N, C-alpha and C positions, 0 to 999 in steps of 0.2 A: 102566116107571112109569106109573101113570095120569096122563092128560093133565089139567091144572088150568085153571081158567077165572079171569082177571082180572076184577074188580068191573067191570061194564058202564060205570058212571059215570066210573071211572078211565080205562078203555079209550077212552071217547069223547073224552077230553081229550088224549090222546097224538097227536103228530104224528111219525110213524115215516118212515124213509127208504124207498126203494123195496124193500129187503130185509125190511121189517118191524121195523127195530131203531131204538132210541133210544140215544144215548150216556148212560152212567151214570158220574158223577164220584164216586169214593170219597173221603171226607175224615174225618180223625180227629175225632171228635165234640167233644173237650173242648179241642184245641189249634187246630182250624182247618186243620191241616196237610193239604194236597192230596196225597192218596196215589197215585191212579192214575185211568185212564179205561179203561173197558170198555164192552161193549155189552149191552143186554137186549131181549128180545122181550117180548110180553105175559106168557108163562109164566114167564119168568125174573123178571119183576117180581113177579108173583103168588107165586112161591115165596120170593122175598126178603121180602115182606110177611108171609107166613104162617108161615114157619120161624125167621125171626131170624138167618139166615145169608145174607150176600150170594151171589146165584146170577146168573151171567152167561151169555151165549150166546157161544161161540168162533166166531168167522167162520172161522177156518182148519180147524177140526176139525169144524165144524157139529154141535156138541153142546153141552149145558149143562155148566157147571162151577162147582161150589160152592167159593168161596175158601178154601183151606186144606185141602181133602180129601186132596190128595196131599202138599202142602208142610208142612202143620201150622200154617201162617200164617193163621189164621183171622180173618175180619171178623164180629164180632158187630154186628148192626144196631141202632142206636139210634133212628133215624128216617129217613124217606124223603120226599123233596119233589120236586115237579115245578116246573120253572120257569115264568115268566109266559107264555111261549109254548107250552108243552106238548111242547117238542122236546129236553128234557134233563132227567135224573133226578139228583138229588144224594141219594147215600146217605151218611149220617153213621154211622160205624162205630167200634168199639173195635178197632183193628187189633192182633193178637198177631203179633210178629215183623215180617218184612219183607213190604211190600205187592207190590213189583216182583218179577217173575221172575228178574232179575239177583241177587237177594239184598239189594237196597238197600231201605231203609226206605220210600222213595217213588220212584216212576218219574220224577220231576222234579228231581232232584238232580245227575245226572251230566252233563248237557249244558246248562248255563247259557249263554244266547246274549249276546254282547257287550254 
């Protein structure tokens, strides 16, 4: 696949970790439900912004993954925002099916702390 470039103005605002990644929080756009956290590099963010499908960087597999390509649990992007420090991305999505790889709607339901 052809390498894509993130808008330089957006890229300049990002504060990446040493691996060149920023955390990306996926949130259901209409309810505010927090669905999951994943990681993005510049290209994943560019793909997310231009395709309307949430695209992340897999730290374990060292490759891009488009949410739902294998599971069918697609995230249709409604909006993307950068936090005030430029070190976290908020991706508001319309989630189809489960967001969590365990099959749960959200990654944050299973282990509520005391």
